[in-house]
C-alpha positions as CSV (number, residue, x, y, z in Angstrom):
1,M,64.5,-44.9,145.9
2,Q,67.1,-45.2,143.2
3,R,66.1,-45.1,139.5
4,R,68.3,-45.8,136.5
5,S,67.1,-44.9,133.0
6,L,68.3,-46.5,129.8
7,S,67.1,-46.6,126.2
8,L,66.0,-49.6,124.2
9,S,69.3,-49.6,122.3
10,C,71.2,-50.0,125.6
11,L,72.5,-53.5,124.8
12,G,74.6,-52.2,121.9
13,L,75.8,-49.1,123.7
14,L,76.4,-50.0,127.4
15,P,78.4,-52.6,129.3
16,Q,76.6,-55.8,130.0
17,T,75.7,-55.2,133.6
18,H,72.8,-56.9,135.5
19,T,70.9,-53.6,135.5
20,S,71.4,-52.9,131.8
21,V,70.4,-56.4,130.8
22,L,67.3,-56.2,133.0
23,L,66.3,-52.8,131.6
24,C,66.7,-53.9,128.0
25,K,65.0,-57.2,128.5
26,D,61.9,-55.9,130.4
27,C,61.5,-52.5,128.7
28,E,58.5,-53.4,126.7
29,C,56.4,-50.3,125.9
30,F,54.4,-51.5,122.8
31,G,56.0,-48.7,120.7
32,H,54.6,-45.9,122.8
33,S,57.9,-45.1,124.5
34,N,61.6,-45.7,123.9
35,R,62.8,-45.1,127.4
36,C,62.5,-47.2,130.6
37,S,63.5,-46.7,134.3
38,Y,64.6,-49.3,136.7
39,I,63.4,-49.0,140.3
40,E,66.0,-50.8,142.3
41,L,64.0,-50.9,145.5
42,L,61.1,-52.7,143.7
43,N,63.3,-54.4,141.2
44,T,60.9,-53.3,138.5
45,V,61.3,-51.7,135.1
46,I,58.7,-49.1,134.0
47,C,58.3,-47.2,130.7
48,V,58.9,-43.4,130.8
49,S,57.0,-40.7,128.9
50,C,54.4,-42.9,127.3
51,K,52.9,-41.4,124.1
52,H,49.7,-41.7,122.1
53,N,47.5,-41.0,125.2
54,T,48.8,-44.2,126.9
55,R,50.0,-44.7,130.5
56,G,51.0,-47.6,132.8
57,Q,54.2,-49.6,133.5
58,H,54.3,-50.8,129.9
59,C,52.2,-48.0,128.3
60,Q,49.5,-50.6,128.1
61,L,46.7,-48.5,129.6
62,C,44.9,-45.4,128.3
63,K,45.1,-41.9,130.0
64,L,42.0,-40.7,131.9
65,G,39.5,-39.3,129.4
66,Y,40.5,-42.0,126.8
67,Y,39.5,-45.6,126.3
68,R,41.0,-48.5,124.4
69,D,39.9,-49.4,120.9
70,V,39.8,-53.1,121.1
71,T,39.6,-53.5,117.4
72,V,43.3,-52.6,117.0
73,E,46.5,-54.0,118.4
74,L,48.0,-52.6,121.5
75,D,51.0,-51.2,119.7
76,D,48.8,-49.1,117.3
77,E,49.2,-45.4,117.7
78,N,45.4,-44.9,117.8
79,V,44.8,-47.6,120.4
80,C,43.4,-45.0,122.8
81,L,40.4,-43.0,121.7
82,D,39.1,-39.7,123.2
83,C,36.0,-40.3,125.4
84,K,34.4,-37.0,124.0
85,C,31.9,-36.8,126.8
86,N,29.5,-33.9,126.4
87,A,30.6,-31.2,128.8
88,F,27.0,-30.2,129.6
89,G,25.4,-33.6,129.7
90,S,28.1,-35.7,131.4
91,E,29.4,-35.6,135.0
92,S,33.0,-35.7,133.9
93,D,35.3,-36.1,130.8
94,R,35.9,-39.8,131.7
95,C,34.2,-42.8,130.3
96,N,34.3,-46.6,130.9
97,G,36.2,-49.2,129.0
98,T,33.6,-49.2,126.2
99,G,33.5,-45.4,125.7
100,F,30.3,-44.7,127.5
101,C,30.2,-41.6,129.7
102,K,28.4,-41.1,133.0
103,C,25.5,-38.8,132.3
104,K,23.8,-36.2,134.5
105,E,20.1,-36.4,135.3
106,G,17.9,-36.3,132.2
107,A,20.8,-36.9,129.7
108,T,21.4,-40.2,127.9
109,G,23.4,-41.6,125.0
110,P,27.0,-42.8,124.8
111,K,28.4,-39.3,125.1
112,C,25.4,-37.9,127.2
113,S,24.5,-35.6,124.3
114,E,20.8,-36.6,124.1
115,C,17.8,-36.1,126.5
116,Q,15.4,-38.6,128.0
117,P,11.7,-38.2,127.4
118,G,10.3,-35.3,129.4
119,Y,13.6,-33.3,129.1
120,L,14.7,-30.6,126.7
121,W,18.2,-29.7,125.6
122,D,19.4,-26.3,126.8
123,N,23.2,-26.5,127.5
124,G,22.3,-29.8,129.2
125,C,19.0,-31.6,129.7
126,K,16.5,-29.5,131.6
127,S,13.2,-30.9,132.8
128,R,10.2,-30.0,130.7
129,V,8.1,-27.5,132.8
130,C,5.1,-26.9,130.7
131,D,3.4,-27.8,127.4
132,N,0.0,-27.4,125.8
133,E,-1.2,-30.9,126.6
134,L,-0.4,-32.3,130.0
135,L,1.6,-29.6,131.8
136,R,-0.6,-26.6,131.1
137,C,0.2,-23.2,132.7
138,Q,-2.7,-22.2,135.0
139,N,-4.6,-18.9,135.6
140,G,-3.9,-17.5,132.1
141,G,-0.2,-18.3,132.1
142,V,1.6,-18.8,128.8
143,C,4.1,-21.7,128.3
144,H,7.5,-20.3,127.0
145,N,9.7,-22.7,125.1
146,N,8.4,-25.6,127.4
147,M,10.8,-24.3,130.0
148,R,8.7,-21.8,132.1
149,C,5.3,-20.4,132.5
150,Q,4.9,-16.7,131.8
151,C,2.4,-15.8,134.6
152,P,0.0,-12.9,134.9
153,S,1.0,-10.2,137.4
154,A,-1.4,-11.6,140.1
155,Y,0.0,-15.1,140.0
156,T,3.4,-16.9,140.5
157,G,4.7,-20.5,140.9
158,L,6.0,-23.0,138.4
159,L,2.7,-23.3,136.7
160,C,1.2,-20.0,137.8
161,E,-0.8,-21.9,140.4
162,K,-0.1,-19.5,143.4
163,P,-1.6,-16.1,144.0
164,R,1.3,-13.7,144.3
165,C,-0.3,-12.1,147.4
166,E,0.5,-15.2,149.4
167,G,4.1,-14.2,149.6
168,E,3.3,-10.6,150.7
169,A,3.5,-9.6,154.3
170,A,-0.2,-8.6,154.5
171,G,-1.3,-11.8,152.8
172,C,-4.1,-12.1,150.3
173,R,-6.8,-10.8,152.7
174,G,-5.2,-7.3,152.9
175,S,-3.5,-7.1,149.5
176,D,-4.9,-5.3,146.5
177,S,-3.0,-7.7,144.2
178,S,-5.0,-10.8,145.4
179,P,-7.6,-12.3,143.2
180,A,-11.2,-12.2,144.2
181,T,-12.1,-14.9,146.7
182,I,-15.8,-15.4,147.5
183,Q,-16.8,-17.6,150.4
184,P,-19.6,-20.0,149.7
185,G,-22.9,-19.0,151.3
186,L,-22.2,-15.3,151.4
187,P,-24.0,-12.8,149.2
188,L,-21.8,-10.9,146.8
189,S,-22.0,-7.7,148.8
190,E,-20.6,-9.5,151.9
191,A,-17.6,-11.2,150.2
192,P,-14.3,-10.6,152.1
193,G,-12.7,-7.3,151.2
194,G,-15.8,-6.4,149.1
195,R,-14.1,-7.8,145.9
196,T,-17.2,-8.7,144.0
197,G,-16.9,-6.5,141.0
198,R,-19.4,-3.9,142.4
199,P,-19.3,-1.6,145.5
200,R,-20.5,-2.7,148.9
201,Q,-24.1,-1.4,149.6
202,G,-24.8,0.3,152.9
203,P,-28.0,-0.2,155.0
204,L,-31.3,0.3,153.2
205,R,-33.0,3.6,153.8
206,Q,-36.8,4.3,153.8
207,P,-37.7,6.4,150.7
208,D,-38.6,10.1,151.4
209,T,-42.3,10.4,150.6
210,R,-43.0,13.9,151.8
211,G,-42.9,15.4,148.3
212,T,-45.2,12.7,147.0
213,E,-47.7,13.3,149.8
214,A,-47.8,17.0,149.1
215,V,-48.6,16.4,145.4
216,E,-51.3,14.0,146.3
217,N,-53.0,16.5,148.7
218,T,-52.9,19.3,146.0
219,C,-54.5,17.0,143.5
220,R,-57.1,15.9,146.0
221,N,-58.1,19.6,146.8
222,E,-58.3,20.6,143.2
223,S,-60.6,17.6,142.5
224,K,-62.9,18.7,145.3
225,L,-63.0,22.3,144.0
226,Y,-63.8,21.1,140.5
227,S,-66.6,18.9,141.8
228,N,-68.2,21.8,143.9
229,T,-68.1,24.1,140.9
230,N,-70.0,21.6,138.7
231,I,-72.7,21.3,141.4
232,D,-73.3,25.0,141.6
233,E,-73.6,25.4,137.9
234,S,-76.1,22.6,137.8
235,V,-78.3,24.2,140.5
236,N,-78.2,27.6,138.8
237,G,-79.2,26.1,135.5
238,D,-82.2,24.4,137.0
239,R,-83.5,27.7,138.3
């Protein structure tokens, strides 16, 4: 494909050939370039090295990442404006013809620099995990900057809703880290694993009464002796 390049001043500098006349006639770049190329195979003239963030056959379009300011003329140096899409909130640095960027999930606004309700800005819009109203941390967890629940050691999960022992090999039944689980209908002493807050009691034993019986027999004998002594003294006194 043969290309010939001439400047806009070609008519006063070069011989009047068909190519030079065509180049000078059709080299319209709206002031964003002073050079054109003629593509002979296509019989087309295109602008070369467009400036001011423009592109296209006649520098009539804006480069990627820029959009046209429709309030100014096409030959204005500031006709193409930077999209300025937020690097964290937008999917790319490109925008549409009105300057609006394509936002990631949770982000909003012309430049994707704001968050939708339920999201918080943290180098991009992150979903609100917890708060002190509707999304409360469970089992004693504390909400940290609305981004995560700080869970007690025995619990895990997004809202501290899962016992940590569920992820252990032995499971919650055989783990010392599991919370107490009491099955309905069982007395406290028969709860699984004995986790009732008090030790498991063994079988009831009959009390040892041998010492008590010995004391009772001694008291009974002393009472009889005392009674017999009183009777003898009474008889002797009558005599």
